[in-house]
N, C-alpha and C positions, 0 to 999 in steps of 0.2 A: 340425719343419722341412719345408718343402714337398718333395713326392715326386711324380718325374716317372716314368710308366709308358709305354714305347714298344712297340707291338705291330706286328709285321710278318707279313703273311699272303701267300703266293704261291698263285694260283689256276690251274686247269686251263684249257688253251685252249679256246675256244668257249663258256665259262660267265660272259663278262664281265657282262652285264646281270643275270642272276641272283645272281652273287657281289656285284655293287654294291649291288643292292637289300638283300641280307641283311647286308652290312657297314654301311649306312646304319642299318638297324633296330638294329645293335649300338651304333653311335655314338649314336643317340638314347637307347638305354637307359642308357649309361654316363653320359650327361649328367644323369641323373635320381639318381644315386648320391649319398648323404649324404657330404658332405666333398669333393666334386668342385669343381675351380676352373674348369677350362677342358679342352676337347676339341678338339684339331685333327686334321683328316682329309685325307689325300692319296692320290691315285691315281698309278700309274705313268706315265712318259712314255716308256717303251721298249716294245720288241716283247714282253718278258715282262710278264705281268699280275701286279701286287701291289698291296697296299693297306698304307698306313703311317698308324698312329693313334698320337697323343700325348695323353695324359690326365694333367692335373696334379691332385695331391690336396693338401689341407691339410697331412697328416702321414702318418707310417708307421700310426698307429692306425686312422684312417679307411680306409686302403688294406686292412688286415688284415681289417677288418669287411666289407669289400665283396667278400671272395673268393667267397662263394657266390653272389651274385646280380649282382654288377656287374664281375667281372674279365673284361676284353675278351678275352683269349686264351681263356678257358673258353667264353664267350658265342659266339665265332666257331666253335669247335670244335662246340659243340652246336647251331649253326645249320645244319650240313651238311657232313660230312666229304668228300662227293663233290666238293665245289667246290674243294677246296684240295689242293696236291700234298704238303703235310706239315702237321704241327701248326704253327700260327703261333709265330714266335719272340717272345719278351718280354724287355725290358730293364727293370730297376727302378733308377732313378738319382737323383742329386741334382744341382741346378743348380751350375755354377761361374761362368758368365758369361752375360749376356744383353743383347740390342740391339733396339730397335724405332723405326722412324721412321714415325709415324701418317700422315704426308702421302704416303707411297709405298704403293701397293697391290701386294702381292706376287702376281705371275702364274705364277712358276716357283720351283722350290725343288730343294734336294738334301739328302740325308741322308748324311753320312760316317760310318760305324761303324768305329771302330779298336779292336782288341784289341791290348794293349801288353804287352810283357814286364814282370814285376814289378819288376825292378831298374831299369826306366826310365820307371815311371810318374810319379813326381813331377816328373822332368825334362820330360817331354811335356805334362804339365798346365801347368807354368809357361810354357814356350815357346809352347804353343798359345794360351793367354790372351793373351800379349804380342803375338804375331802378329795376333789378331783384334783387339785394342784399336788397334793400328797401322792396320790395314784400315778399321775403322769410322769413322776420321777422314774417309775419303772417303766421299761420300754414294752409294755403289753399292748397299748392303744396304737392304732393306725390314725384314726381321726375321731374327734370328739367335739362336742359343743354343749354349752347349756344357755338357754334362752328363757325369757319370761314374757307373758303377755296375757291375752284374754281370747277366749273362745268366742268366735263372731256370733255364735246363736246366744250367747249369755248377753251380748250388746243389743241384740235385736228386740224390738218391742213386742210385747205379747200381752194378751189379756188372761191367758191360761196360768194357772200356778204362779200368781205374782210374788208370793213369798219366797219360793224356790228360785226364781228368776232373779229377784233382788239379791238374794244371797250369792248365787254364782256371779253376779255382775260386780260384786265387791271381793270376790275371791281372785286369787292370782293362779295362773296355770303356769307350770314349768315344763320345759321340754329338755330333756338330756338325751342327745344322740351320741351313740357310741358306736366305734367300728373297730374290729380286730383283724389281724392277718389270718387268724384260724381259730379252732375251737379250744386249743390249749391255752392261748393267750386270754380268750374269754373266760375260761374256768379260773385262770389265775386272777383275773379282776374281780369276779364275783365272790371268790373266797378270800379277798383282801379284807382285813378288819375295817379299814376306812368306808368300804363299800357297804359292809354289814351294819355299821353304825348309822350312816345317812339313810339307808333303806329302812331301817327300824323306826328312825325318827320320822320318815315320811309316812310310813304306815299308821303312826300314832296322830300325826298332825293333819292328814289329809286322805286323799284317794289317789292311788297309783295304778296305772296301766302300763304293762309292758308289751311292746310289739316286737317280735322277733323277726329280722329283715334280712334281705339279701340284696345287695347293691346291684343296680344295672347300669350298664353303659349308656 
């Protein structure tokens, strides 16, 4: 089954050009990995500088074999810790839903990352997919996906904060990546009642982060 790996790196202020150069080198390296299907790369559209990378792999086996040479998180760490405010965050996920309108070129994007209570995971998944399917009927989106998985930090062994670690290990993380041809379409999407309902539900059942992004070639 196809695997999606999302990697988020925050950089220190004043190092944008150096960080961008190194991140691009990492992207080019990952593109050469056996079993890689596609790599998407985004920069932030906010005052905080961060980079968001999505790599699609043929299956779990190819991803496991790639750990030594092609793991985006490790490549970023090894490219220079002085450029990043912390170790990059990485999510390993499986696709739940996808949408693409080839006639629309994405110019802006957003990543919604939601960590959901274990007892509400299936409900959130069902209602989120239904909301996206209803919104996709209107031609506002250029590209979108919904995926579910785990933060690799939650899976790592740790002796500190065991209760919090255990809670996160059993929680699910959702990634909703959305792309639009322009700001008008983005505003239409966010003003839609379907989006408002699912966003309200997410805020009640979990923790949501929204990253505003700019697609890179």
